[in-house]
VONU-796160 format. One line per 8 residues: number of its first residue (from 1); their letters; for each residue x negated, y, z of C-alpha. Coordinates in steps of 0.1 Angstrom, whole numbers, plus 5000, padded with zeros to 4 digits. Layout:
NUM> a> X:Y:Z | ... $
//
This chain:
1> xxxxxxxx> 9471:6377:9772 | 9454:6405:9790 | 9448:6429:9758 | 9455:6464:9755 | 9490:6475:9746 | 9497:6484:9712 | 9503:6525:9711 | 9539:6530:9698 $
9> xxxxxxxx> 9527:6546:9666 | 9509:6516:9658 | 9534:6489:9662 | 9527:6458:9639 | 9554:6444:9618 | 9544:6408:9625 | 9536:6388:9656 | 9508:6366:9644 $
17> xxxxxxxx> 9487:6363:9612 | 9460:6336:9606 | 9438:6326:9577 | 9435:6289:9565 | 9438:6261:9537 | 9473:6248:9531 | 9470:6214:9518 | 9494:6188:9503 $
25> xxxxxxxx> 9496:6156:9524 | 9503:6121:9510 | 9515:6101:9539 | 9516:6063:9535 | 9547:6047:9534 | 9533:6012:9545 | 9510:6003:9575 | 9478:5993:9552 $
33> xxxxxxxx> 9445:6006:9546 | 9447:6037:9522 | 9431:6016:9494 | 9459:5989:9494 | 9490:6016:9498 | 9513:6017:9468 | 9536:6043:9482 | 9531:6077:9497 $
41> xxxxxxxx> 9554:6104:9508 | 9548:6140:9505 | 9546:6165:9532 | 9521:6194:9542 | 9489:6197:9562 | 9465:6225:9574 | 9459:6235:9608 | 9466:6269:9603 $
49> xxxxxxxx> 9497:6262:9585 | 9509:6240:9614 | 9504:6268:9639 | 9523:6291:9612 | 9551:6269:9612 | 9553:6263:9647 | 9556:6301:9658 | 9579:6311:9628 $
57> xxxxxxxx> 9605:6279:9640 | 9604:6296:9675 | 9613:6330:9660 | 9579:6348:9656 | 9571:6369:9624 | 9538:6353:9611 | 9517:6364:9582 | 9491:6340:9563 $
65> xxxxxxxx> 9460:6343:9543 | 9453:6318:9520 | 9448:6311:9481 | 9466:6281:9462 | 9457:6264:9431 | 9483:6274:9402 | 9495:6237:9403 | 9527:6218:9413 $
73> xxxxxxxx> 9509:6211:9448 | 9506:6248:9452 | 9542:6258:9441 | 9555:6229:9466 | 9535:6245:9495 | 9547:6281:9483 | 9581:6269:9482 | 9578:6251:9519 $
81> xxxxxxxx> 9562:6283:9536 | 9590:6306:9521 | 9618:6284:9533 | 9599:6284:9569 | 9599:6319:9572 | 9563:6328:9566 | 9551:6359:9554 | 9534:6353:9519 $
89> xxxxxxxx> 9523:6389:9510 | 9483:6376:9514 | 9489:6343:9500 | 9474:6343:9462 | 9475:6319:9434 | 9441:6311:9418 | 9443:6294:9385 | 9406:6286:9384 $
97> xxxxxxxx> 9406:6260:9411 | 9431:6233:9426 | 9450:6232:9455 | 9434:6207:9483 | 9452:6176:9498 | 9446:6148:9518 | 9458:6113:9523 | 9470:6096:9556 $
105> xxxxxxxx> 9475:6064:9567 | 9503:6047:9587 | 9493:6037:9622 | 9519:6018:9639 | 9502:6013:9672 | 9498:6051:9683 | 9461:6053:9672 | 9446:6079:9650 $
113> xxxxxxxx> 9454:6072:9615 | 9429:6068:9586 | 9425:6104:9570 | 9408:6112:9536 | 9401:6148:9525 | 9404:6159:9488 | 9394:6198:9495 | 9358:6203:9480 $
121> xxxxxxxx> 9360:6230:9455 | 9399:6241:9464 | 9412:6275:9457 | 9411:6278:9493 | 9375:6271:9496 | 9369:6302:9474 | 9385:6327:9499 | 9361:6355:9505 $
129> xxxxxxxx> 9362:6389:9520 | 9379:6403:9488 | 9410:6383:9502 | 9408:6407:9535 | 9433:6438:9526 | 9419:6469:9544 | 9432:6470:9579 | 9454:6438:9573 $
137> xxxxxxxx> 9449:6427:9609 | 9468:6461:9622 | 9499:6442:9609 | 9502:6418:9636 | 9500:6418:9672 | 9475:6385:9674 | 9451:6369:9650 | 9449:6333:9652 $
145> xxxxxxxx> 9415:6316:9639 | 9405:6281:9639 | 9369:6264:9635 | 9381:6250:9598 | 9381:6279:9577 | 9346:6291:9585 | 9337:6257:9576 | 9348:6257:9543 $
153> xxxxxxxx> 9322:6277:9524 | 9299:6305:9532 | 9325:6332:9515 | 9352:6317:9540 | 9328:6320:9568 | 9325:6357:9561 | 9362:6363:9556 | 9367:6348:9590 $
161> xxxxxxxx> 9343:6369:9609 | 9355:6401:9589 | 9387:6394:9604 | 9378:6386:9638 | 9358:6419:9638 | 9386:6440:9624 | 9407:6427:9650 | 9385:6436:9678 $
169> xxxxxxxx> 9381:6469:9662 | 9418:6474:9661 | 9426:6465:9695 | 9444:6431:9682 | 9442:6398:9702 | 9426:6371:9690 | 9431:6333:9694 | 9406:6306:9687 $
177> xxxxxxxx> 9411:6268:9684 | 9376:6250:9677 | 9392:6222:9657 | 9359:6206:9649 | 9354:6191:9614 | 9317:6181:9616 | 9318:6165:9581 | 9321:6203:9568 $
185> xxxxxxxx> 9291:6215:9586 | 9254:6213:9572 | 9245:6204:9607 | 9259:6197:9643 | 9236:6225:9655 | 9252:6252:9629 | 9283:6240:9638 | 9282:6248:9676 $
193> xxxxxxxx> 9260:6279:9671 | 9286:6294:9646 | 9317:6285:9664 | 9305:6297:9697 | 9293:6330:9682 | 9332:6329:9667 | 9345:6321:9702 | 9332:6352:9717 $
201> xxxxxxxx> 9355:6376:9694 | 9385:6359:9710 | 9405:6364:9740 | 9422:6332:9740 | 9404:6299:9736 | 9419:6266:9731 | 9391:6236:9729 | 9398:6202:9733 $
209> xxxxxxxx> 9378:6183:9765 | 9355:6164:9739 | 9350:6197:9717 | 9342:6216:9747 | 9316:6193:9758 | 9299:6193:9723 | 9299:6230:9721 | 9291:6240:9756 $
217> xxxxxxxx> 9271:6213:9770 | 9295:6211:9800 | 9309:6177:9812 | 9340:6189:9829 | 9369:6212:9821 | 9359:6238:9845 | 9326:6242:9833 | 9338:6247:9797 $
225> xxxxxxxx> 9362:6274:9809 | 9335:6294:9827 | 9313:6290:9796 | 9337:6309:9773 | 9353:6332:9802 | 9315:6344:9807 | 9310:6351:9771 | 9342:6374:9768 $
233> xxxxxxxx> 9373:6354:9767 | 9401:6365:9793 | 9416:6331:9790 | 9407:6292:9783 | 9432:6262:9779 | 9411:6232:9777 | 9433:6200:9763 | 9430:6172:9783 $
241> xxxxxxxx> 9453:6146:9762 | 9476:6125:9782 | 9464:6141:9814 | 9476:6176:9804 | 9456:6210:9803 | 9433:6227:9824 | 9438:6266:9821 | 9416:6294:9835 $
249> xxxxxxxx> 9416:6331:9838 | 9401:6359:9862 | 9436:6355:9880 | 9446:6318:9877 | 9431:6282:9874 | 9449:6248:9876 | 9459:6216:9858 | 9494:6216:9839 $
257> xxxxxxxx> 9500:6180:9840 | 9507:6161:9807 | 9540:6149:9795 | 9550:6113:9793 | 9554:6099:9757 | 9573:6067:9755 | 9561:6060:9719 | 9535:6079:9699 $
265> xxxxxxxx> 9541:6078:9661 | 9516:6100:9646 | 9489:6121:9667 | 9479:6140:9638 | 9490:6178:9645 | 9494:6173:9683 | 9465:6198:9690 | 9481:6227:9666 $
273> xxxxxxxx> 9514:6220:9684 | 9493:6226:9716 | 9485:6259:9702 | 9518:6269:9692 | 9530:6264:9727 | 9504:6283:9745 | 9504:6313:9720 | 9543:6315:9718 $
281> xxxxxxxx> 9544:6314:9757 | 9519:6340:9759 | 9536:6364:9733 | 9570:6357:9755 | 9552:6374:9782 | 9548:6339:9804 | 9517:6337:9826 | 9489:6311:9815 $
289> xxxxxxxx> 9500:6284:9839 | 9533:6282:9820 | 9518:6287:9785 | 9499:6254:9792 | 9530:6235:9804 | 9547:6246:9771 | 9515:6236:9750 | 9516:6201:9766 $
297> xxxxxxxx> 9559:6198:9760 | 9551:6213:9721 | 9522:6189:9715 | 9541:6158:9731 | 9569:6165:9710 | 9549:6165:9677 | 9534:6129:9684 | 9570:6115:9683 $
305> xxxxxxxx> 9572:6122:9645 | 9557:6114:9613 | 9536:6142:9595 | 9517:6171:9606 | 9545:6196:9615 | 9576:6175:9611 | 9579:6177:9649 | 9574:6211:9657 $
313> xxxxxxxx> 9605:6226:9676 | 9629:6256:9669 | 9636:6275:9699 | 9668:6258:9706 | 9649:6224:9708 | 9624:6238:9730 | 9647:6250:9754 | 9666:6218:9753 $
321> x> 9633:6202:9762 $
//
């Protein structure tokens, strides 16, 4: 990423900090419609949590800003994040509201599973600017944002934009994955306007092809990339699914071919795995072309496993791949 070098007197102690809702995930243990499933297996979910886990497994120091309920689901998530090595200084427990959770069906044919969310009124949806400690973004080299957190509530929207502004003032890098959740927004127009405004605060933008078409009105990956480059991004990587990814910056453009997957087990979390690959490669100092290729590799690995983050690799597993 083409951001400013952090002065020696202002060296952060984290590589990445992010903000989002960590949720409990109940995965069906049998390939039936959710209303017929009798047995579920507990795991974890949340786009920003998946990215945090993936980067931590690759050896990066990752901080997380969130709120959990004072309940068993929240305690389980805290224990999971601690075991993954995520910095939890800015994760609060709120006894007034519950931890969100979701149900996910089992899809044996590699199709997208059925998902139901139970997050309305969750502890995380009540996050606000009060959850943003002064100069918190200075703790990290990069701030990672998605389009999910600002959709949770008006106060979450304020928090996300507050963090983005803080990062820009501090000269920190910002990555942004639109990660569209139309049902969380009052209208498509509001979603498009808000997320494009947020993308203007980012150095790296990571839309999927369908997301990019909706957000920009452009039909092709090249146009989507040009849209965000013209609005201030220094690097854009457009996810093309099995075909790979289109990457663009002022100095390089191209397509990183997709990785062949013999059997897709679970598609959820693939985009988050892609973000892990791209961000980690750029933090490692690799060029954008190599970052897009690593994004494809991690995303392809994630879809071979059940669960949102079970397939995220360690550094040794990434090197072996």
